[in-house]
N, CA, C and O atoms as a GROMACS GRO file, in nm:
protein
  348
    1MET      N    1   0.109  -0.092   0.041
    1MET     CA    2  -0.015   0.041   0.017
    1MET      C    3   0.095   0.127  -0.009
    1MET      O    4   0.213   0.118   0.024
    2SER      N    5   0.030   0.216  -0.078
    2SER     CA    6   0.076   0.330  -0.073
    2SER      C    7   0.106   0.430   0.081
    2SER      O    8   0.037   0.423   0.183
    3ALA      N    9   0.217   0.511   0.060
    3ALA     CA   10   0.246   0.631   0.186
    3ALA      C   11   0.077   0.712   0.226
    3ALA      O   12   0.011   0.775   0.143
    4PRO      N   13   0.035   0.689   0.369
    4PRO     CA   14  -0.097   0.753   0.399
    4PRO      C   15  -0.090   0.935   0.317
    4PRO      O   16   0.005   1.012   0.316
    5VAL      N   17  -0.248   0.957   0.250
    5VAL     CA   18  -0.246   1.107   0.263
    5VAL      C   19  -0.210   1.168   0.342
    5VAL      O   20  -0.116   1.246   0.325
    6LEU      N   21  -0.289   1.150   0.484
    6LEU     CA   22  -0.268   1.211   0.595
    6LEU      C   23  -0.309   1.083   0.708
    6LEU      O   24  -0.396   0.996   0.711
    7GLU      N   25  -0.171   1.133   0.814
    7GLU     CA   26  -0.164   1.025   0.906
    7GLU      C   27  -0.144   1.130   1.063
    7GLU      O   28  -0.074   1.230   1.073
    8LEU      N   29  -0.234   1.063   1.176
    8LEU     CA   30  -0.237   1.165   1.285
    8LEU      C   31  -0.198   1.063   1.410
    8LEU      O   32  -0.253   0.961   1.450
    9VAL      N   33  -0.084   1.130   1.452
    9VAL     CA   34   0.019   1.009   1.556
    9VAL      C   35  -0.046   1.121   1.678
    9VAL      O   36  -0.059   1.243   1.663
   10ASP      N   37  -0.087   1.025   1.818
   10ASP     CA   38  -0.092   1.022   1.907
   10ASP      C   39  -0.156   1.168   1.918
   10ASP      O   40  -0.080   1.250   1.970
   11LEU      N   41  -0.260   1.209   1.886
   11LEU     CA   42  -0.316   1.390   1.878
   11LEU      C   43  -0.420   1.377   2.049
   11LEU      O   44  -0.470   1.298   2.130
   12THR      N   45  -0.399   1.517   2.016
   12THR     CA   46  -0.525   1.523   2.110
   12THR      C   47  -0.548   1.667   2.164
   12THR      O   48  -0.466   1.744   2.214
   13ALA      N   49  -0.660   1.682   2.144
   13ALA     CA   50  -0.752   1.835   2.081
   13ALA      C   51  -0.831   1.897   2.163
   13ALA      O   52  -0.923   1.834   2.214
   14GLY      N   53  -0.820   1.972   2.179
   14GLY     CA   54  -1.043   2.018   2.275
   14GLY      C   55  -1.039   2.135   2.212
   14GLY      O   56  -1.024   2.179   2.098
   15TYR      N   57  -1.068   2.190   2.381
   15TYR     CA   58  -1.159   2.350   2.315
   15TYR      C   59  -1.049   2.421   2.461
   15TYR      O   60  -1.005   2.355   2.556
   16GLY      N   61  -1.031   2.553   2.438
   16GLY     CA   62  -0.981   2.626   2.530
   16GLY      C   63  -0.854   2.541   2.588
   16GLY      O   64  -0.771   2.481   2.520
   17ASP      N   65  -0.860   2.550   2.733
   17ASP     CA   66  -0.735   2.452   2.783
   17ASP      C   67  -0.806   2.318   2.814
   17ASP      O   68  -0.748   2.237   2.887
   18ASN      N   69  -0.937   2.287   2.759
   18ASN     CA   70  -0.982   2.129   2.826
   18ASN      C   71  -0.956   2.052   2.701
   18ASN      O   72  -1.002   2.089   2.593
   19PRO      N   73  -0.859   1.913   2.717
   19PRO     CA   74  -0.820   1.852   2.622
   19PRO      C   75  -0.991   1.729   2.597
   19PRO      O   76  -1.059   1.693   2.693
   20ILE      N   77  -1.016   1.698   2.474
   20ILE     CA   78  -1.144   1.640   2.436
   20ILE      C   79  -1.104   1.486   2.446
   20ILE      O   80  -1.122   1.387   2.517
   21VAL      N   81  -1.035   1.527   2.325
   21VAL     CA   82  -0.932   1.399   2.236
   21VAL      C   83  -0.870   1.337   2.306
   21VAL      O   84  -0.918   1.368   2.414
   22ARG      N   85  -0.768   1.243   2.331
   22ARG     CA   86  -0.656   1.229   2.374
   22ARG      C   87  -0.611   1.046   2.363
   22ARG      O   88  -0.648   0.940   2.412
   23GLY      N   89  -0.505   1.098   2.263
   23GLY     CA   90  -0.430   0.969   2.174
   23GLY      C   91  -0.472   0.957   2.098
   23GLY      O   92  -0.506   0.841   2.078
   24PHE      N   93  -0.501   1.040   2.010
   24PHE     CA   94  -0.615   0.965   1.841
   24PHE      C   95  -0.524   0.949   1.738
   24PHE      O   96  -0.466   1.048   1.693
   25SER      N   97  -0.495   0.794   1.677
   25SER     CA   98  -0.394   0.804   1.544
   25SER      C   99  -0.530   0.728   1.443
   25SER      O  100  -0.637   0.669   1.457
   26ALA      N  101  -0.423   0.788   1.322
   26ALA     CA  102  -0.507   0.703   1.238
   26ALA      C  103  -0.428   0.752   1.110
   26ALA      O  104  -0.362   0.856   1.103
   27ARG      N  105  -0.450   0.635   0.988
   27ARG     CA  106  -0.366   0.667   0.852
   27ARG      C  107  -0.464   0.668   0.755
   27ARG      O  108  -0.538   0.570   0.759
   28LEU      N  109  -0.491   0.764   0.651
   28LEU     CA  110  -0.580   0.826   0.603
   28LEU      C  111  -0.547   0.758   0.449
   28LEU      O  112  -0.433   0.796   0.423
   29TYR      N  113  -0.597   0.674   0.339
   29TYR     CA  114  -0.497   0.649   0.221
   29TYR      C  115  -0.580   0.692   0.078
   29TYR      O  116  -0.699   0.662   0.068
   30ALA      N  117  -0.523   0.751  -0.012
   30ALA     CA  118  -0.591   0.806  -0.130
   30ALA      C  119  -0.685   0.673  -0.191
   30ALA      O  120  -0.652   0.554  -0.196
   31GLY      N  121  -0.817   0.739  -0.236
   31GLY     CA  122  -0.893   0.625  -0.305
   31GLY      C  123  -0.946   0.590  -0.212
   31GLY      O  124  -1.045   0.532  -0.256
   32THR      N  125  -0.951   0.583  -0.047
   32THR     CA  126  -1.035   0.512   0.057
   32THR      C  127  -1.143   0.586   0.083
   32THR      O  128  -1.154   0.708   0.072
   33ILE      N  129  -1.240   0.487   0.127
   33ILE     CA  130  -1.316   0.614   0.225
   33ILE      C  131  -1.326   0.551   0.374
   33ILE      O  132  -1.332   0.439   0.423
   34THR      N  133  -1.322   0.694   0.423
   34THR     CA  134  -1.300   0.643   0.602
   34THR      C  135  -1.391   0.694   0.666
   34THR      O  136  -1.448   0.792   0.619
   35THR      N  137  -1.432   0.636   0.806
   35THR     CA  138  -1.552   0.706   0.848
   35THR      C  139  -1.533   0.732   1.035
   35THR      O  140  -1.421   0.695   1.071
   36LEU      N  141  -1.598   0.774   1.121
   36LEU     CA  142  -1.557   0.836   1.206
   36LEU      C  143  -1.689   0.828   1.268
   36LEU      O  144  -1.787   0.903   1.262
   37ILE      N  145  -1.665   0.716   1.329
   37ILE     CA  146  -1.805   0.679   1.433
   37ILE      C  147  -1.734   0.709   1.551
   37ILE      O  148  -1.617   0.722   1.586
   38GLY      N  149  -1.900   0.720   1.621
   38GLY     CA  150  -1.908   0.786   1.790
   38GLY      C  151  -2.030   0.850   1.861
   38GLY      O  152  -2.088   0.949   1.816
   39GLY      N  153  -2.056   0.798   1.953
   39GLY     CA  154  -2.145   0.813   2.042
   39GLY      C  155  -2.125   1.026   2.050
   39GLY      O  156  -2.031   1.101   2.027
   40ASN      N  157  -2.288   1.052   2.100
   40ASN     CA  158  -2.286   1.220   2.130
   40ASN      C  159  -2.200   1.240   2.218
   40ASN      O  160  -2.193   1.184   2.327
   41GLY      N  161  -2.103   1.353   2.157
   41GLY     CA  162  -2.041   1.396   2.304
   41GLY      C  163  -1.913   1.302   2.300
   41GLY      O  164  -1.870   1.286   2.414
   42ALA      N  165  -1.821   1.219   2.177
   42ALA     CA  166  -1.739   1.142   2.152
   42ALA      C  167  -1.582   1.231   2.153
   42ALA      O  168  -1.470   1.219   2.201
   43GLY      N  169  -1.665   1.329   2.061
   43GLY     CA  170  -1.514   1.432   1.987
   43GLY      C  171  -1.482   1.403   1.872
   43GLY      O  172  -1.370   1.414   1.824
   44LYS      N  173  -1.601   1.353   1.807
   44LYS     CA  174  -1.557   1.300   1.605
   44LYS      C  175  -1.548   1.491   1.542
   44LYS      O  176  -1.465   1.517   1.455
   45SER      N  177  -1.649   1.613   1.603
   45SER     CA  178  -1.638   1.700   1.566
   45SER      C  179  -1.517   1.781   1.621
   45SER      O  180  -1.477   1.864   1.539
   46THR      N  181  -1.462   1.780   1.714
   46THR     CA  182  -1.377   1.835   1.783
   46THR      C  183  -1.260   1.731   1.677
   46THR      O  184  -1.271   1.743   1.555
   47LEU      N  185  -1.196   1.674   1.713
   47LEU     CA  186  -1.099   1.597   1.600
   47LEU      C  187  -1.087   1.671   1.458
   47LEU      O  188  -0.985   1.728   1.418
   48LEU      N  189  -1.201   1.662   1.394
   48LEU     CA  190  -1.224   1.714   1.224
   48LEU      C  191  -1.158   1.856   1.244
   48LEU      O  192  -1.054   1.895   1.191
   49ARG      N  193  -1.259   1.939   1.350
   49ARG     CA  194  -1.172   2.105   1.337
   49ARG      C  195  -1.061   2.054   1.400
   49ARG      O  196  -1.017   1.999   1.299
   50ALA      N  197  -0.992   2.032   1.472
   50ALA     CA  198  -0.832   2.041   1.516
   50ALA      C  199  -0.761   2.000   1.359
   50ALA      O  200  -0.728   2.100   1.294
   51ILE      N  201  -0.738   1.882   1.300
   51ILE     CA  202  -0.707   1.826   1.208
   51ILE      C  203  -0.712   1.976   1.067
   51ILE      O  204  -0.606   2.021   1.023
   52TYR      N  205  -0.874   2.038   1.010
   52TYR     CA  206  -0.902   2.138   0.987
   52TYR      C  207  -0.825   2.270   1.042
   52TYR      O  208  -0.772   2.334   0.952
   53GLY      N  209  -0.806   2.330   1.186
   53GLY     CA  210  -0.752   2.435   1.201
   53GLY      C  211  -0.828   2.509   1.317
   53GLY      O  212  -0.815   2.614   1.380
   54ALA      N  213  -0.920   2.394   1.312
   54ALA     CA  214  -1.054   2.535   1.378
   54ALA      C  215  -1.022   2.520   1.539
   54ALA      O  216  -1.071   2.596   1.623
   55ASN      N  217  -0.945   2.425   1.566
   55ASN     CA  218  -0.988   2.390   1.714
   55ASN      C  219  -0.866   2.373   1.810
   55ASN      O  220  -0.822   2.259   1.797
   56ARG      N  221  -0.819   2.423   1.872
   56ARG     CA  222  -0.670   2.402   1.893
   56ARG      C  223  -0.617   2.205   1.953
   56ARG      O  224  -0.694   2.139   2.025
   57TRP      N  225  -0.501   2.156   1.911
   57TRP     CA  226  -0.491   2.077   1.900
   57TRP      C  227  -0.312   2.102   1.994
   57TRP      O  228  -0.221   2.174   1.953
   58PHE      N  229  -0.312   2.001   2.147
   58PHE     CA  230  -0.242   1.998   2.242
   58PHE      C  231  -0.104   1.932   2.230
   58PHE      O  232  -0.012   1.958   2.307
   59SER      N  233  -0.094   1.837   2.120
   59SER     CA  234  -0.028   1.747   2.126
   59SER      C  235  -0.029   1.650   1.988
   59SER      O  236  -0.122   1.658   1.908
   60GLY      N  237   0.085   1.557   1.968
   60GLY     CA  238   0.125   1.526   1.864
   60GLY      C  239   0.090   1.557   1.730
   60GLY      O  240   0.052   1.672   1.711
   61GLN      N  241   0.095   1.453   1.599
   61GLN     CA  242   0.091   1.534   1.484
   61GLN      C  243   0.041   1.443   1.394
   61GLN      O  244   0.008   1.324   1.400
   62ILE      N  245   0.047   1.590   1.246
   62ILE     CA  246   0.000   1.573   1.158
   62ILE      C  247   0.079   1.549   1.091
   62ILE      O  248   0.179   1.615   1.116
   63VAL      N  249   0.089   1.486   1.013
   63VAL     CA  250   0.119   1.441   0.857
   63VAL      C  251   0.086   1.457   0.716
   63VAL      O  252   0.046   1.356   0.660
   64PHE      N  253   0.094   1.549   0.658
   64PHE     CA  254  -0.027   1.542   0.548
   64PHE      C  255   0.083   1.553   0.388
   64PHE      O  256   0.172   1.637   0.378
   65ALA      N  257   0.058   1.472   0.304
   65ALA     CA  258   0.107   1.439   0.247
   65ALA      C  259   0.248   1.398   0.249
   65ALA      O  260   0.321   1.435   0.158
   66GLY      N  261   0.286   1.336   0.330
   66GLY     CA  262   0.420   1.307   0.392
   66GLY      C  263   0.523   1.380   0.428
   66GLY      O  264   0.642   1.351   0.420
   67ARG      N  265   0.461   1.500   0.478
   67ARG     CA  266   0.544   1.672   0.525
   67ARG      C  267   0.500   1.640   0.663
   67ARG      O  268   0.379   1.621   0.681
   68GLY      N  269   0.578   1.631   0.759
   68GLY     CA  270   0.569   1.626   0.921
   68GLY      C  271   0.499   1.754   0.969
   68GLY      O  272   0.564   1.849   0.927
   69ASN      N  273   0.410   1.789   1.029
   69ASN     CA  274   0.406   1.922   1.101
   69ASN      C  275   0.307   1.923   1.252
   69ASN      O  276   0.202   1.879   1.299
   70VAL      N  277   0.427   2.008   1.288
   70VAL     CA  278   0.363   2.024   1.447
   70VAL      C  279   0.292   2.143   1.458
   70VAL      O  280   0.314   2.243   1.391
   71PHE      N  281   0.176   2.125   1.576
   71PHE     CA  282   0.091   2.233   1.547
   71PHE      C  283   0.123   2.321   1.428
   71PHE      O  284   0.232   2.351   1.379
   72GLY      N  285  -0.019   2.360   1.390
   72GLY     CA  286  -0.085   2.475   1.277
   72GLY      C  287  -0.055   2.488   1.146
   72GLY      O  288  -0.121   2.561   1.072
   73ALA      N  289   0.093   2.389   1.091
   73ALA     CA  290   0.119   2.430   0.928
   73ALA      C  291   0.085   2.292   0.872
   73ALA      O  292   0.110   2.275   0.753
   74ALA      N  293   0.034   2.195   0.938
   74ALA     CA  294  -0.051   2.091   0.848
   74ALA      C  295  -0.218   2.149   0.833
   74ALA      O  296  -0.299   2.157   0.740
   75SER      N  297  -0.217   2.173   0.936
   75SER     CA  298  -0.392   2.251   0.910
   75SER      C  299  -0.407   2.310   0.786
   75SER      O  300  -0.473   2.257   0.697
   76ALA      N  301  -0.340   2.435   0.770
   76ALA     CA  302  -0.294   2.518   0.639
   76ALA      C  303  -0.301   2.430   0.537
   76ALA      O  304  -0.358   2.459   0.432
   77SER      N  305  -0.247   2.324   0.556
   77SER     CA  306  -0.249   2.222   0.373
   77SER      C  307  -0.382   2.139   0.432
   77SER      O  308  -0.439   2.123   0.325
   78CYS      N  309  -0.442   2.095   0.502
   78CYS     CA  310  -0.528   2.012   0.550
   78CYS      C  311  -0.665   2.095   0.471
   78CYS      O  312  -0.747   2.037   0.399
   79ARG      N  313  -0.667   2.209   0.496
   79ARG     CA  314  -0.801   2.316   0.475
   79ARG      C  315  -0.719   2.289   0.322
   79ARG      O  316  -0.756   2.195   0.251
   80LYS      N  317  -0.614   2.374   0.284
   80LYS     CA  318  -0.635   2.373   0.094
   80LYS      C  319  -0.666   2.176   0.033
   80LYS      O  320  -0.770   2.147  -0.026
   81ALA      N  321  -0.604   2.115   0.051
   81ALA     CA  322  -0.650   2.002   0.065
   81ALA      C  323  -0.842   1.968   0.055
   81ALA      O  324  -0.908   1.931  -0.041
   82ALA      N  325  -0.872   1.991   0.155
   82ALA     CA  326  -1.018   1.994   0.138
   82ALA      C  327  -1.079   2.100   0.061
   82ALA      O  328  -1.175   2.072  -0.012
   83ALA      N  329  -1.043   2.194   0.066
   83ALA     CA  330  -1.121   2.325  -0.095
   83ALA      C  331  -1.127   2.229  -0.252
   83ALA      O  332  -1.222   2.206  -0.327
   84ILE      N  333  -0.956   2.181  -0.259
   84ILE     CA  334  -0.940   2.102  -0.349
   84ILE      C  335  -1.074   1.923  -0.379
   84ILE      O  336  -1.113   1.859  -0.476
   85SER      N  337  -1.090   1.920  -0.250
   85SER     CA  338  -1.146   1.776  -0.283
   85SER      C  339  -1.301   1.829  -0.296
   85SER      O  340  -1.384   1.750  -0.343
   86ARG      N  341  -1.340   1.952  -0.258
   86ARG     CA  342  -1.473   1.936  -0.276
   86ARG      C  343  -1.518   1.970  -0.418
   86ARG      O  344  -1.640   1.979  -0.432
   87ARG      N  345  -1.428   1.995  -0.544
   87ARG     CA  346  -1.504   2.027  -0.678
   87ARG      C  347  -1.526   1.909  -0.743
   87ARG      O  348  -1.584   1.908  -0.851
   0.00000   0.00000   0.00000
Protein backbone atom coordinates (compact mmCIF):
# COMPACT_ATOMS: atom_id res chain seq x y z
CA MET A 1 0.00 0.00 0.00
CA SER A 2 1.18 3.55 -0.71
CA ALA A 3 2.00 6.12 1.93
CA PRO A 4 -0.97 7.66 3.75
CA VAL A 5 -2.25 11.02 2.55
CA LEU A 6 -3.06 12.03 6.11
CA GLU A 7 -1.61 10.53 9.27
CA LEU A 8 -2.58 11.52 12.80
CA VAL A 9 -0.14 10.44 15.48
CA ASP A 10 -1.17 10.49 19.15
CA LEU A 11 -3.26 13.64 18.63
CA THR A 12 -4.82 15.36 21.64
CA ALA A 13 -7.32 18.14 20.85
CA GLY A 14 -10.00 20.19 22.55
CA TYR A 15 -11.43 23.59 23.33
CA GLY A 16 -9.65 26.28 25.33
CA ASP A 17 -7.60 24.47 27.97
CA ASN A 18 -9.81 21.35 27.96
CA PRO A 19 -8.59 18.33 25.99
CA ILE A 20 -11.55 16.34 24.64
CA VAL A 21 -9.84 13.81 22.34
CA ARG A 22 -6.71 12.16 23.75
CA GLY A 23 -4.12 10.06 21.95
CA PHE A 24 -5.94 9.57 18.63
CA SER A 25 -3.95 7.96 15.80
CA ALA A 26 -5.07 7.06 12.28
CA ARG A 27 -3.81 6.72 8.70
CA LEU A 28 -5.96 7.79 5.74
CA TYR A 29 -5.11 6.64 2.22
CA ALA A 30 -5.98 8.07 -1.19
CA GLY A 31 -8.82 6.29 -2.96
CA THR A 32 -10.40 5.01 0.25
CA ILE A 33 -13.44 6.04 2.25
CA THR A 34 -12.92 6.51 5.96
CA THR A 35 -15.67 7.01 8.53
CA LEU A 36 -15.49 8.42 12.03
CA ILE A 37 -18.17 6.90 14.22
CA GLY A 38 -18.93 7.62 17.87
CA GLY A 39 -21.66 8.63 20.26
CA ASN A 40 -22.76 12.18 21.02
CA GLY A 41 -19.98 14.05 22.79
CA ALA A 42 -17.30 11.50 21.87
CA GLY A 43 -15.13 14.12 20.14
CA LYS A 44 -15.73 13.47 16.42
CA SER A 45 -16.28 17.13 15.52
CA THR A 46 -13.52 18.24 17.88
CA LEU A 47 -11.08 15.95 16.10
CA LEU A 48 -12.11 17.08 12.62
CA ARG A 49 -12.00 20.74 13.64
CA ALA A 50 -8.49 20.27 15.06
CA ILE A 51 -7.29 18.73 11.79
CA TYR A 52 -8.88 21.56 9.86
CA GLY A 53 -7.35 24.17 12.17
CA ALA A 54 -10.50 25.51 13.81
CA ASN A 55 -9.78 23.89 17.21
CA ARG A 56 -6.69 23.78 19.36
CA TRP A 57 -4.59 20.67 19.39
CA PHE A 58 -2.39 20.18 22.40
CA SER A 59 0.01 17.47 21.32
CA GLY A 60 0.70 14.88 18.67
CA GLN A 61 1.50 15.19 15.02
CA ILE A 62 -0.40 15.69 11.78
CA VAL A 63 1.45 14.43 8.71
CA PHE A 64 -0.10 15.59 5.44
CA ALA A 65 1.19 14.31 2.09
CA GLY A 66 4.38 13.04 3.70
CA ARG A 67 5.24 16.34 5.35
CA GLY A 68 5.41 16.14 9.12
CA ASN A 69 4.00 19.19 10.83
CA VAL A 70 3.38 19.93 14.46
CA PHE A 71 1.01 22.70 15.57
CA GLY A 72 -0.59 24.71 12.85
CA ALA A 73 1.26 24.22 9.58
CA ALA A 74 -0.52 20.97 8.73
CA SER A 75 -3.89 22.59 9.26
CA ALA A 76 -3.28 25.06 6.44
CA SER A 77 -2.37 22.17 4.14
CA CYS A 78 -5.47 20.25 5.18
CA ARG A 79 -7.71 23.27 4.53
CA LYS A 80 -6.20 23.55 1.06
CA ALA A 81 -6.76 19.84 0.39
CA ALA A 82 -10.33 20.02 1.68
CA ALA A 83 -11.08 22.89 -0.69
CA ILE A 84 -9.61 20.97 -3.62
CA SER A 85 -11.44 17.73 -2.82
CA ARG A 86 -14.87 19.42 -2.79
CA ARG A 87 -14.69 20.29 -6.49
